[in-house]
C-alpha positions in Angstrom: 0.0 0.0 0.0 1.1 3.5 -0.7 -0.2 6.6 1.2 0.4 10.2 0.4 0.3 12.5 3.4 0.1 16.3 2.9 0.5 18.8 5.6 2.3 22.1 6.4 1.9 25.8 6.9 2.1 25.3 10.7 3.4 22.9 13.3 -0.2 22.2 14.2 -0.6 20.4 10.9 2.7 18.6 11.0 2.7 16.9 14.4 -0.8 15.3 14.0 0.2 14.0 10.5 3.4 12.5 11.8 1.5 10.8 14.6 -0.8 9.2 12.1 2.2 8.0 10.0 3.6 6.3 13.1 0.4 4.4 13.6 0.1 3.4 10.0 3.6 1.9 10.1 2.8 0.1 13.3 -0.2 -1.5 11.7 1.2 -2.0 8.2 5.0 -1.8 8.4 5.5 -2.4 4.6 3.4 0.7 3.7 5.1 3.2 1.6 4.6 6.7 2.9 5.2 9.8 0.8 5.0 13.1 2.8 4.5 16.4 0.9 5.0 19.6 2.8 5.9 23.3 2.1 9.4 24.7 1.9 9.2 26.2 5.3 8.6 22.9 7.1 10.5 20.6 4.8 13.6 20.2 7.0 11.5 19.8 10.1 9.5 17.0 8.5 12.6 15.3 7.3 14.1 15.4 10.8 11.0 14.0 12.5 10.3 11.3 9.9 14.0 10.2 10.0 13.3 9.2 13.6 10.6 6.7 12.6 11.8 5.5 9.2 14.5 5.5 6.5 13.8 7.8 3.5 13.4 5.9 0.3 13.9 6.8 -3.3 13.9 3.6 -5.2 10.5 2.4 -6.3 11.3 -1.3 -5.6 12.2 -0.8 -2.0 9.8 -2.1 0.6 9.9 -1.5 4.3 9.9 -3.7 7.4 8.6 -3.1 10.9 12.2 -2.3 11.9 13.0 -0.2 8.8 10.0 1.4 7.1 10.5 3.7 4.2 9.3 7.3 4.0 9.8 9.8 1.2 9.5 13.6 1.9 9.0 16.1 -0.9 8.4 19.8 -1.1 5.3 21.0 -2.8 4.4 24.5 -3.8 1.5 26.1 -1.9 -0.1 29.5 -1.7 -1.5 31.0 1.5 -4.2 33.5 1.1 -4.0 36.1 3.9 -7.4 36.8 5.4 -8.2 38.3 8.8 -11.4 38.4 10.7 -13.0 41.6 11.8 -10.4 44.1 10.4 -11.6 47.5 9.4 -10.0 49.8 6.8 -8.4 51.7 9.7 -6.8 48.4 11.0 -5.1 47.9 7.6 -3.3 51.3 8.0 -2.8 51.3 11.8 0.6 49.7 11.7 2.1 51.9 8.9 0.2 49.9 6.3 2.2 46.8 7.1 -1.0 44.6 7.3 -2.1 46.0 4.0 1.3 45.2 2.4 1.3 41.7 3.9 -2.2 41.0 2.5 -1.6 42.5 -0.9 1.8 41.0 -1.7 1.2 37.9 0.4 -1.9 37.1 -1.6 -0.1 37.8 -4.9 2.6 35.3 -3.9 -0.1 33.0 -2.6 -1.8 33.0 -6.0 1.3 31.9 -7.9 2.2 29.4 -5.2 -1.3 27.8 -5.4 -1.0 27.4 -9.2 2.5 26.1 -8.8 1.1 23.5 -6.4 -1.5 22.5 -9.0 1.1 21.9 -11.7 3.4 20.0 -9.4 0.6 17.8 -8.1 -0.7 17.2 -11.7 2.7 16.0 -13.1 3.5 13.9 -10.0 0.2 12.1 -10.1 -0.6 12.0 -13.8 1.1 8.6 -14.1 -1.1 5.8 -12.5 2.1 4.1 -11.4 2.9 7.1 -9.1 -0.5 7.4 -7.6 -1.1 6.5 -4.0 -4.0 4.3 -2.8 -5.2 7.1 -0.6 -4.3 10.7 0.3 -4.4 12.1 3.8 -4.9 15.9 3.8 -4.2 17.4 7.2 -6.0 20.6 6.6 -4.5 24.0 5.6 -3.5 25.7 2.4 -0.8 23.2 1.5 -3.3 20.5 0.8 -5.7 22.5 -1.4 -3.9 22.1 -4.8 -3.2 18.4 -4.0 -6.8 17.8 -3.2 -8.1 19.4 -6.4 -5.8 17.3 -8.5 -6.8 14.2 -6.5 -10.4 14.9 -7.4 -9.4 15.2 -11.1 -7.7 11.8 -11.0 -10.4 10.2 -8.7 -7.8 9.4 -6.0 -9.6 8.9 -2.7 -8.7 11.3 0.0 -9.3 11.7 3.7 -9.5 15.2 5.4 -8.8 16.0 9.0 -10.1 19.3 10.3 -8.8 20.2 13.8 -10.8 23.3 14.6 -14.4 24.0 15.6 -14.6 26.1 12.4 -13.4 24.5 9.1 -10.7 26.4 7.2 -11.2 27.6 3.6 -9.1 24.8 2.0 -11.1 22.0 3.8 -14.5 23.7 3.1 -13.6 23.5 -0.6 -12.4 19.9 -0.5 -14.9 18.4 2.0 -17.7 17.6 -0.6 -15.6 15.0 -2.4 -13.7 13.6 0.6 -14.1 9.9 1.2 -14.0 10.7 5.0 -14.1 14.0 6.9 -12.4 13.4 10.2 -13.1 16.1 12.9 -10.8 17.1 15.7 -13.8 18.5 17.7 -17.5 18.8 17.1 -18.2 21.5 14.5 -20.4 24.4 15.4 -23.0 23.4 12.9 -24.8 20.1 12.8 -23.7 17.3 10.5 -26.9 15.4 10.4 -27.1 13.1 7.4 -23.4 13.3 6.6 -22.4 9.7 7.2 -18.8 10.1 6.1 -18.1 12.7 8.8 -16.6 11.3 12.0 -15.3 12.8 15.2 -12.0 11.2 15.9 -10.1 13.9 17.9 -6.7 15.3 17.2 -3.7 13.0 16.7 -0.8 14.0 19.0 2.7 12.6 19.6 2.9 9.5 21.8 5.2 11.4 24.2 2.3 13.4 25.5 0.9 11.7 28.6 -0.8 12.7 31.8 1.7 14.0 34.3 1.8 12.6 37.8 2.7 14.9 40.8 6.0 13.1 41.3 7.0 13.2 37.6 6.0 16.9 37.5 8.5 17.7 40.2 11.2 15.8 38.3 10.4 17.7 35.1 10.7 21.0 37.1 14.1 20.0 38.3 15.2 19.0 34.8 14.2 22.4 33.5 16.1 24.0 36.3 13.2 25.2 38.4 12.5 24.8 42.2 10.2 21.7 42.3 8.4 23.1 45.3 7.4 26.4 43.7 4.5 26.8 41.3 5.5 27.2 37.7 3.7 29.1 34.9 4.6 28.1 31.3 3.8 30.7 28.7 3.9 29.7 25.0 2.7 30.9 21.6 3.7 27.8 19.7 6.8 27.1 17.7 6.8 30.5 15.9 5.7 32.3 19.0 2.9 34.9 19.6 4.1 38.5 19.6 1.2 39.8 21.6 1.6 37.1 24.3 5.3 37.9 24.5 4.6 41.7 24.8 2.0 41.2 27.6 4.4 38.8 29.4 7.1 41.5 29.4 4.7 43.9 31.1 3.5 41.6 33.8 6.6 39.4 34.4 7.9 41.2 37.4 4.6 40.7 39.2 4.3 37.0 38.3 7.8 36.3 39.6 6.7 37.5 43.0 4.5 34.4 43.5 5.6 31.9 40.8 8.4 30.6 38.6 7.9 31.4 34.9 9.0 29.8 31.7 8.5 31.7 28.4 8.7 30.0 25.1 9.0 33.1 22.9 9.0 31.2 19.6 11.6 31.1 16.8 10.1 34.1 15.0 10.1 36.5 18.0 12.8 35.2 20.3 15.4 37.9 19.4 12.8 40.6 20.3 12.5 39.1 23.8 16.2 38.4 24.6 16.3 41.4 26.9 14.3 39.3 29.4 17.4 37.2 29.9 18.2 39.7 32.6 15.8 37.8 34.8 17.6 34.5 34.1 20.4 34.1 36.5 22.9 31.1 36.4 25.7 29.9 38.6 27.9 27.0 37.5 25.2 25.8 35.1 22.5 25.9 37.8 19.6 28.2 37.5 19.6 30.6 40.4 16.5 32.6 39.5 12.9 31.6 38.9 12.7 32.5 35.2 13.8 30.9 31.9 13.5 31.9 28.3 13.5 29.6 25.3 13.0 30.1 21.6 11.4 26.7 21.3 12.1 23.2 22.7 12.0 19.8 20.9 10.7 18.4 24.2 7.7 20.7 24.7 5.8 17.9 26.3 8.3 18.0 29.2 8.1 21.8 29.7 4.3 21.7 29.6 4.3 18.7 31.8 6.3 20.6 34.4 3.8 23.5 34.6 1.2 24.2 37.2 -0.5 26.6 34.8 -0.1 27.0 31.1 -0.8 30.2 29.1 -1.3 29.4 25.4 -2.9 30.4 22.1 -6.1 28.4 21.3 -4.8 26.3 18.4 -6.6 22.9 18.2 -3.4 20.8 18.3 -2.0 22.6 21.3 -5.3 22.2 23.1 -5.3 18.5 22.4 -1.8 18.1 23.8 -2.7 20.0 27.0 -5.9 17.9 27.4 -3.8 14.7 27.4 -1.3 16.3 29.8 -4.3 17.3 32.0 -3.2 20.8 32.7 -5.0 23.9 33.9 -4.9 26.3 31.0 -5.5 30.0 30.2 -6.2 30.3 26.5 -5.5 33.6 24.7 -7.3 33.3 21.4 -6.3 35.6 18.6 -9.5 36.9 17.2 -8.2 38.1 13.8 -7.6 34.7 12.3 -9.9 33.5 9.5 -13.3 32.4 10.8 -12.1 33.5 14.3 -11.6 29.8 14.8 -9.3 30.2 17.9 -12.1 32.0 19.7 -14.6 29.3 18.8 -12.2 26.6 20.1 -11.7 28.6 23.4 -15.4 29.5 23.9 -16.5 25.9 23.5 -14.1 24.7 26.2 -14.9 27.7 28.5 -18.6 26.7 28.4 -17.5 23.2 29.5 -15.6 24.6 32.5 -12.4 23.3 31.0 -10.3 26.5 30.5 -10.0 30.1 31.4 -10.1 32.5 28.5 -8.5 36.0 28.1 -9.1 37.2 24.5 -6.1 38.7 22.8 -7.7 42.1 22.3 -8.5 42.4 26.0 -5.0 41.3 27.0 -3.4 43.9 24.8 -5.6 46.6 26.1 -4.9 45.6 29.7 -2.2 43.0 30.3 -3.2 43.0 34.0 -6.2 40.8 32.9 -3.8 38.0 32.1 -2.0 38.6 35.3 -5.2 38.3 37.3 -6.1 35.1 35.6 -2.7 33.6 36.4 -3.0 34.8 40.0 -6.5 33.2 40.3 -5.2 29.8 39.3 -1.9 29.8 41.2 -3.8 30.7 44.4 -6.6 28.1 43.9 -5.4 24.5 43.7 -9.0 23.4 43.6 -9.8 25.5 40.6 -6.7 24.2 38.8 -7.7 20.6 39.5 -11.2 21.3 38.3 -10.1 22.8 35.0 -7.4 20.1 34.4 -10.0 17.4 35.0 -12.6 18.9 32.7 -10.1 19.5 29.9 -8.7 15.9 30.3 -12.2 14.6 29.6 -11.8 16.1 26.1 -8.7 14.1 25.3 -9.0 11.5 22.6 -5.8 9.5 23.0 -6.8 7.0 20.2 -7.2 9.7 17.5 -4.0 8.7 15.6 -4.9 5.1 15.7 -8.5 5.7 14.4 -7.2 7.9 11.6 -4.7 5.2 10.6 -7.5 2.6 10.5 -9.6 4.9 8.3 -6.7 5.5 5.9 -5.9 1.8 5.6 -9.6 0.9 5.1 -10.0 3.5 2.3 -6.7 2.5 0.8 -7.6 -1.1 0.4 -11.1 -0.6 -1.0 
């Protein structure tokens, strides 16, 4: 069997796709996996997949359980920049930077999209090169591939992580063999038999953290295991607004808690001045603050936390649910469909998270500070939130998606 996996554009599309690949190879070790991703995430995908298989290039090679074969290829893709709720004034408020990003970004996105169509066409035009099934992990990288898959009648499976489907998935859903959902959609799906709620696949390293292992993880990160720890993260690229708010309130948080800030690869250099709070002596942390750009072992940093502050991306939420952590979500309302707010609002209604919208935090960073104080000072509230969020965890999501791909692939 041969499966084509397509994902990119963000780490939230890569990690679930890789988790599914792992499960497929556990169940069918001789499966050939081809992974298409965008230029930005190509090296990252190569690195991750090298850990679970050997990249192949010769058509006659087959894998074994010990030595599966995976091929990673770049595919052109075009992201269309769209923001929710922006007025004309917003486009010019930052010296027209937003307007330039949208105008030129969408121009490049247009050419990237058509480049992806041509690449996909010529790679799949030969029947010998076609996979048995394609797994499209949402996002703009999968749109041109899905359109060509429809043209050649190659069955494909879509996974949508968020409560609101993205534009690419909305275009492709009608012809998908299966639409797998990360969480229940806002609108009903009555009569759509090929829609199934499976949850969001996450890496196997994410597991519920016991009290004893949490203390050990704090020690490993350099923190005092007896002191509460707040971990603040905006994802692999970081979140500028969360970083800026943290800079404002950090001195106050440090009065009652240790703090770890994952500033993100994109914004780390802008936050290096916070290193003044990070004091070391003979390779031992003497202060109660640490700054990272990103960590390959995020599950350990998050596992060490007593409170996590995060954006409201679906994959991050799924990881935190498995870890069973009390979480303060800071959804960014300007994203297409305002999907982060929808994700956060649903969980807030269930009593599973606290929410501080990005706009409110930027207007008054003290709102984030008060939310952190509330949780640090109330172990009972932390336990309640963590327990309610953990109920949302679907630890078998990767396995279920692997079963769906195998079933569709052998039809």
